[in-house]
C-alpha positions in Angstrom: -58.0 4.5 36.2 -55.0 6.2 36.2 -52.1 6.1 33.8 -49.0 4.9 34.5 -45.5 5.4 32.2 -42.3 3.6 32.4 -39.8 6.4 33.0 -36.5 5.6 31.6 -34.9 8.1 34.2 -36.5 6.4 37.0 -36.4 2.8 35.8 -40.1 2.4 37.0 -43.5 3.1 36.2 -44.6 6.2 37.7 -48.5 7.5 37.7 -48.6 10.4 34.8 -49.1 13.6 35.9 -48.5 16.4 33.7 -47.3 20.1 34.8 -50.1 21.9 33.6 -53.7 19.5 34.4 -55.5 18.4 31.5 -52.4 19.3 29.0 -49.2 17.5 27.8 -46.1 18.5 26.2 -44.2 15.9 24.3 -41.3 16.1 22.4 -39.3 13.0 20.1 -36.4 13.5 18.4 -37.1 13.4 14.6 -34.9 12.1 11.8 -31.7 13.3 10.3 -33.0 14.0 6.7 -29.8 12.7 4.4 -31.8 9.4 3.3 -35.2 7.4 2.9 -36.8 6.6 5.9 -36.5 2.9 7.2 -38.5 0.4 9.2 -36.6 1.4 12.4 -38.0 5.0 12.0 -41.4 3.7 11.3 -41.3 1.6 15.0 -40.5 4.8 16.6 -43.1 6.9 14.3 -45.9 4.8 15.2 -45.4 4.5 18.9 -45.3 7.9 19.6 -48.2 8.4 17.2 -50.2 6.1 19.1 -49.1 7.5 22.5 -50.1 10.9 21.0 -53.7 10.0 20.1 -54.4 8.0 23.5 -53.8 10.8 25.8 -55.7 12.8 23.3 -58.0 10.0 23.6 -57.9 10.3 27.1 -58.9 13.8 26.9 -55.3 15.9 27.3 -54.8 19.0 25.3 -51.5 17.5 23.7 -48.9 19.6 21.9 -46.7 17.4 19.9 -43.2 18.5 18.5 -41.2 16.5 16.7 -38.1 17.9 14.9 -35.8 17.5 11.7 -32.2 17.5 11.5 -31.6 19.4 8.7 -27.7 20.3 9.3 -25.2 17.0 10.0 -22.4 15.3 8.7 -24.0 12.7 6.6 -26.3 15.5 5.1 -23.2 17.8 3.9 -21.8 14.3 2.7 -24.9 13.4 0.6 -25.1 17.2 -0.9 -21.2 16.9 -1.4 -21.9 13.7 -3.4 -24.7 14.9 -5.4 -23.1 18.4 -5.9 -25.8 20.2 -4.5 -27.0 22.6 -1.7 -28.1 21.2 1.5 -31.4 22.6 1.3 -32.1 20.7 -1.7 -31.3 17.5 0.0 -33.1 17.9 3.4 -35.8 19.4 1.4 -36.3 16.3 -0.7 -36.3 13.8 1.9 -38.2 15.7 4.3 -41.1 15.7 1.3 -40.3 11.7 1.3 -40.5 11.5 5.4 -43.6 13.1 5.0 -45.3 11.0 2.1 -44.1 7.7 3.9 -45.6 9.1 7.4 -49.1 10.0 5.6 -49.0 6.7 3.8 -48.6 4.8 7.3 -51.3 6.7 9.2 -49.1 8.6 11.6 -50.6 12.1 12.0 -48.5 15.0 11.4 -47.1 16.5 14.7 -48.5 20.0 15.9 -45.0 21.4 15.1 -42.0 20.2 13.5 -39.1 22.6 13.8 -36.2 22.4 11.4 -32.5 22.5 13.1 -31.7 25.4 11.0 -34.4 27.6 11.9 -33.1 27.8 15.4 -29.4 28.5 15.1 -30.3 31.9 17.2 -31.6 29.8 20.0 -28.5 27.5 20.0 -25.9 30.3 20.2 -28.0 31.9 22.9 -28.2 28.7 24.9 -24.3 28.1 24.4 -23.6 31.5 25.8 -25.5 30.6 29.2 -23.3 27.4 29.5 -20.5 29.5 29.0 -21.8 31.9 32.2 -22.2 28.7 34.2 -18.4 27.5 33.5 -19.8 24.4 31.6 -18.5 25.3 28.4 -15.5 25.8 27.0 -13.6 26.7 23.5 -11.0 25.1 21.7 -9.7 26.7 18.0 -13.4 27.8 17.1 -14.9 24.7 18.5 -16.9 25.1 21.6 -17.1 21.9 24.0 -19.4 20.9 26.9 -17.5 20.2 30.0 -18.8 16.7 31.0 -16.9 16.5 34.2 -18.7 20.2 35.6 -22.1 18.4 35.4 -22.8 16.7 38.6 -25.7 15.1 37.2 -24.2 13.4 34.2 -25.1 10.0 33.3 -28.4 9.8 35.2 -30.8 8.9 32.6 -28.3 5.7 31.1 -27.2 4.9 34.4 -23.4 4.4 33.3 -20.6 5.6 35.0 -18.1 8.0 33.6 -15.8 5.0 32.9 -18.0 2.7 31.6 -19.1 5.4 28.9 -16.3 5.6 27.3 -16.6 1.6 26.1 -18.8 1.3 22.8 -20.4 5.0 22.8 -20.8 7.0 19.8 -18.3 9.6 20.9 -16.5 12.1 18.8 -13.0 11.7 18.7 -11.2 15.4 18.7 -7.9 16.1 20.1 -8.7 19.6 21.2 -11.3 18.2 24.2 -10.2 17.9 27.2 -12.2 14.9 28.2 -13.0 12.3 25.7 -16.7 12.3 27.2 -17.0 16.3 26.3 -19.3 17.0 23.7 -19.5 19.2 20.7 -21.8 22.4 21.3 -20.6 24.4 18.4 -18.1 23.3 15.1 -15.8 25.6 13.3 -16.4 25.8 9.9 -14.6 23.6 7.0 -14.3 24.5 3.5 -17.4 23.5 2.0 -19.7 23.4 5.1 -22.7 25.3 5.7 -21.7 28.1 8.5 -23.4 30.5 10.8 -21.7 33.5 12.4 -21.3 33.5 15.9 -19.4 34.7 19.0 -16.9 31.7 18.7 -16.3 32.3 14.8 -18.7 30.8 11.7 -19.4 27.5 12.3 -22.4 25.0 12.8 -24.2 23.6 15.9 -23.6 20.4 17.2 -25.9 17.3 17.2 -27.1 17.7 20.3 -27.7 21.3 21.3 -30.7 21.3 18.5 -33.0 18.9 20.5 -32.6 21.3 23.9 -33.2 24.5 21.9 -36.4 23.4 20.0 -38.1 21.3 22.9 -37.9 24.0 25.2 -38.9 26.9 22.6 -42.0 25.1 22.4 -42.4 23.3 25.4 -40.8 25.3 28.0 -37.9 24.6 30.1 -39.3 22.2 31.9 -41.8 19.7 29.9 -43.6 16.1 30.6 -42.3 13.6 28.1 -39.7 13.4 25.8 -39.5 10.5 23.6 -37.6 8.6 21.0 -35.6 5.4 20.5 -33.5 3.5 23.0 -30.2 3.6 21.0 -30.6 7.5 21.7 -30.4 7.4 25.4 -26.5 7.6 25.4 -25.1 10.0 24.3 -27.7 12.1 22.9 -30.5 12.2 25.6 -27.9 12.2 28.1 -26.3 15.2 26.6 -29.4 17.1 26.1 -30.2 16.7 30.1 -26.5 17.9 30.5 -26.7 21.2 28.6 -30.4 21.6 29.2 -30.1 21.4 32.8 -27.0 22.8 33.1 -28.3 26.1 31.6 -31.5 26.5 33.4 -31.0 24.7 36.8 -34.4 23.0 36.2 -35.5 19.5 35.3 -35.8 19.2 31.7 -37.9 16.4 30.8 -40.5 14.7 33.5 -40.8 11.5 31.9 -38.4 9.5 29.4 -40.3 7.0 27.4 -37.9 5.4 24.3 -39.3 2.5 22.3 -37.4 -0.7 21.1 -35.2 -1.6 18.3 -36.6 -3.7 15.4 -34.4 -6.8 14.7 -34.2 -8.2 11.5 -34.0 -12.5 12.1 -33.3 -11.6 15.7 -30.3 -9.3 14.6 -30.4 -5.3 14.9 -31.3 -3.7 11.9 -28.4 -1.5 10.9 -27.1 -0.5 7.3 -23.8 -1.4 8.1 -25.3 -5.2 8.0 -27.2 -4.8 5.0 -30.3 -5.5 6.5 -32.2 -2.3 6.4 -35.7 -2.3 4.9 -37.0 1.4 4.0 -40.9 2.1 4.5 -41.5 2.6 1.0 -40.5 -0.8 0.3 -42.5 -2.2 2.9 -45.5 0.2 1.9 -45.2 -1.5 -1.5 -45.6 -4.8 -0.1 -48.1 -4.4 2.8 -51.0 -2.5 3.4 -50.1 0.3 6.1 -52.4 -0.8 8.7 -50.8 -4.5 8.3 -47.4 -2.8 9.2 -48.8 -0.5 12.0 -50.2 -4.2 13.7 -47.0 -5.8 13.1 -45.6 -2.9 15.2 -48.2 -2.8 17.7 -48.6 -6.2 18.6 -45.2 -5.5 20.7 -45.2 -3.5 23.6 -43.7 0.0 22.6 -40.7 -0.9 24.7 -39.8 -4.7 23.4 -37.9 -5.4 20.6 -39.7 -6.6 17.4 -38.4 -9.4 15.2 -39.0 -8.1 11.6 -39.9 -11.8 9.9 -42.0 -12.5 6.9 -43.7 -14.9 9.0 -44.8 -12.2 11.4 -46.0 -9.9 8.5 -48.0 -12.9 7.1 -49.3 -13.4 10.5 -50.1 -9.9 11.0 -51.8 -9.7 7.4 -53.7 -12.4 8.6 -54.9 -10.3 11.7 -56.2 -7.6 9.8 -57.8 -10.1 7.4 -59.5 -11.4 10.6 -60.6 -7.8 11.5 -61.7 -6.5 8.2 -63.7 -9.8 7.4 -65.6 -9.1 10.9 -66.3 -5.8 10.1 -67.4 -6.5 6.9 -69.8 -9.5 8.0 -71.2 -6.7 10.9 -71.7 -4.1 7.5 -73.6 -6.7 5.2 -75.7 -7.8 8.1 -76.6 -4.2 9.1 -77.4 -3.5 5.7 -80.4 -5.8 6.0 -81.5 -5.6 9.4 -84.4 -4.1 10.5 -84.3 -1.1 12.4 -84.9 -1.0 16.1 -85.8 2.6 17.5 -85.8 2.9 21.0 -84.3 -0.4 21.7 -81.6 -0.2 24.3 -79.1 -2.8 25.4 -81.3 -3.4 28.7 -84.5 -4.6 26.7 -82.7 -7.3 24.9 -83.4 -10.8 25.8 -80.9 -12.6 27.8 -78.6 -13.8 24.7 -78.6 -10.7 22.8 -78.0 -8.8 26.4 -74.9 -11.3 27.5 -73.5 -10.7 23.9 -73.9 -6.8 23.9 -72.6 -6.6 27.6 -69.7 -8.4 26.7 -68.8 -6.4 23.4 -69.4 -3.3 25.6 -66.6 -4.0 27.7 -64.0 -3.3 24.9 -63.6 0.2 25.7 -62.9 -0.2 29.9 -60.4 -3.2 28.9 -59.1 -1.2 25.9 -58.1 2.0 28.8 -57.2 -0.8 31.0 -54.3 -2.1 28.8 -53.4 1.5 27.1 -53.4 2.7 31.0 -50.5 0.2 31.7 -47.2 2.1 30.1 -49.5 2.2 26.2 -49.9 -1.6 26.2 -50.9 -1.7 22.4 -49.8 -5.9 23.1 -52.4 -6.6 25.6 -54.9 -3.7 24.0 -55.0 -5.6 20.6 -56.0 -8.7 22.3 -59.1 -7.2 23.9 -60.2 -6.3 20.4 -59.5 -9.8 19.3 -62.0 -10.9 21.8 -64.4 -9.0 20.7 -64.3 -10.0 16.9 -64.2 -13.6 18.4 -67.7 -12.3 20.5 -69.0 -10.9 17.3 -68.5 -14.2 15.2 -69.7 -16.8 18.0 -72.7 -14.4 18.1 -73.6 -14.5 14.2 -72.9 -18.1 14.1 -75.4 -19.2 16.8 -77.7 -16.2 14.9 -77.4 -18.1 11.6 -79.6 -16.3 9.1 -81.9 -15.0 11.7 -81.3 -11.4 11.9 -83.7 -9.0 13.9 -83.9 -6.0 15.6 -81.9 -6.7 18.4 -79.2 -8.5 16.4 -79.0 -5.1 14.9 -78.5 -3.2 18.1 -75.9 -5.8 19.5 -74.0 -5.4 16.1 -74.1 -1.6 15.6 -72.6 -1.2 19.6 -69.8 -3.9 18.1 -69.2 -1.8 15.2 -68.5 1.3 17.3 -66.9 0.0 19.9 -64.1 -1.8 17.2 -63.8 1.4 15.4 -63.4 3.7 18.3 -60.7 2.2 19.9 -59.0 1.2 16.5 -59.1 4.6 15.8 -56.8 5.3 18.5 -54.5 2.9 17.1 -54.8 3.7 13.5 -56.4 0.6 12.6 -59.8 0.1 10.7 -59.2 3.6 8.9 -60.7 1.8 5.7 -63.9 0.7 4.5 -63.6 -3.2 4.2 -64.2 -3.6 0.5 -61.4 -0.7 0.1 -59.2 -2.9 2.4 -59.2 -6.1 0.8 -59.1 -4.2 -2.8 -55.7 -2.7 -2.0 -54.3 -5.9 0.2 -55.3 -8.1 -3.1 -53.8 -5.2 -5.4 -50.3 -5.6 -3.3 -50.6 -9.2 -3.4 -50.9 -9.3 -7.0 -47.9 -7.4 -7.6 -45.8 -9.3 -5.1 -46.4 -12.2 -7.2 -46.6 -11.2 -10.0 -49.9 -12.2 -11.3 -51.6 -12.1 -13.9 -55.2 -10.9 -13.6 -56.3 -11.5 -16.8 -55.7 -15.2 -16.7 -57.1 -15.6 -13.2 -60.3 -14.3 -14.4 -59.8 -16.4 -17.5 -59.5 -19.3 -15.8 -62.4 -18.3 -13.0 -64.6 -17.8 -16.0 -63.4 -21.5 -17.9 -64.8 -23.1 -14.1 -67.7 -20.9 -14.1 -68.6 -22.4 -17.6 -67.4 -26.1 -16.5 -69.8 -26.1 -13.4 -72.7 -24.7 -15.9 -71.9 -28.3 -17.8 -71.7 -30.2 -14.7 -67.8 -31.0 -15.6 -67.0 -31.5 -11.9 -63.5 -32.4 -12.6 -62.6 -29.8 -15.1 -63.9 -27.1 -12.3 -61.9 -29.2 -9.4 -58.6 -29.0 -11.7 -59.0 -25.2 -12.2 -59.9 -24.1 -8.2 -56.4 -26.7 -7.4 -54.5 -25.1 -10.5 -55.5 -21.2 -8.6 -54.9 -22.5 -5.0 -51.5 -23.6 -6.1 -50.9 -19.8 -6.8 -52.5 -18.9 -3.5 -55.5 -17.6 -5.3 -58.7 -18.9 -2.8 -62.2 -18.8 -4.8 -65.5 -18.3 -2.8 -69.0 -19.2 -4.5 -71.7 -17.1 -3.6 -75.3 -15.2 -4.5 -73.4 -12.7 -6.2 -71.3 -15.0 -8.4 -67.4 -16.1 -7.8 -64.9 -13.8 -6.2 -61.0 -14.8 -5.5 -58.7 -13.4 -2.9 -55.1 -14.3 -2.1 -54.6 -16.2 1.1 
């Protein structure tokens, strides 16, 4: 099987052929650290976290670089508002970003450069653009001359006349053309500044990613990623200044994730429909959020609704319930030394063969442009097979069953690791999930336990009417009780 990725640059799926066989260099645009991260950031972070994990799963030696923009108009505005140095602001939000990503199960990038650590490289790159006739100075500012770069627009597919409409283009009367973009900004009162051949100032937004990606991955590297909102102008400008300076292709494959929409509307601060990662982690287990995101293909929009989140929570409950069922059965199942799937009886062998198809089906889905939605569907199929097999077995758990179930557990956990799912012990998962639901519903746990104890007493006294009334009362609060050999347990539906 061959991995194929959708390349925004060519607008088609292509076989992934890295520059150096067996290696992969990935750069994604990170956050501007002036505020807490929101679910839009989570969408991109989880998408490229899984892409990176999958490439490693497939045997690639991956170098993953994701930057922090730590000098920007919004950061300066926040620092001035709080009467703080910008480094205090950026350090605080970098720490918050890392905390959110860690809890969300997003692995740290191999390299996390900051813009302010790469100013000399930006000045050097701008100097090359002057040498190529692609940059000009105006009043201490330096701009890229878009009309001098023949390939401008190839990523977005826009013509110059179309780019002016609705684009995030800085208005500056010093520019020769509205499409020209800032490489260097002259310093203003109260702003951070660095010395340069054009006077004191600070870099423009676009130049930083060209410098940081090429510093760590080379002048041409394999994959450049980010949200689809960055295609134009940010990534278009990165291509222009990078290829304009080196004369070489910048990135071979461009991957872009879709937006998160709130009730079918694009999430944006101007609409007031932004949900922070921190807020959502307080309401849902991190793996519920990951499943919610990954149940859609990374290039597709995700509609953020309470119903969709509840469905993701229900899906995680099915996964973990099955894993817990396997765990409990294996704890008491007889050992099966030397018993391989080939030596199983017909029904056991059929179940084992079906379950053992999961890794190949998972690779088939993920090789098709990292199709996590389809991959998760295959894991659900395996879970249904396991539950059907256990139901058919009834209470007869023998040595062949232990072989089948151990294989099922291993296959589900193996594929789940790539997706960042099933990383908890089932009991721990359910406890954490219940704690979040208790907090959301503002339940009084002591009152719940008191009612369950009262119901136990009623059952002991054969007062079935009162026992049923208590069950109904608890159900009205979304509490489901289950009577078993170990006593009565409760969960929140």
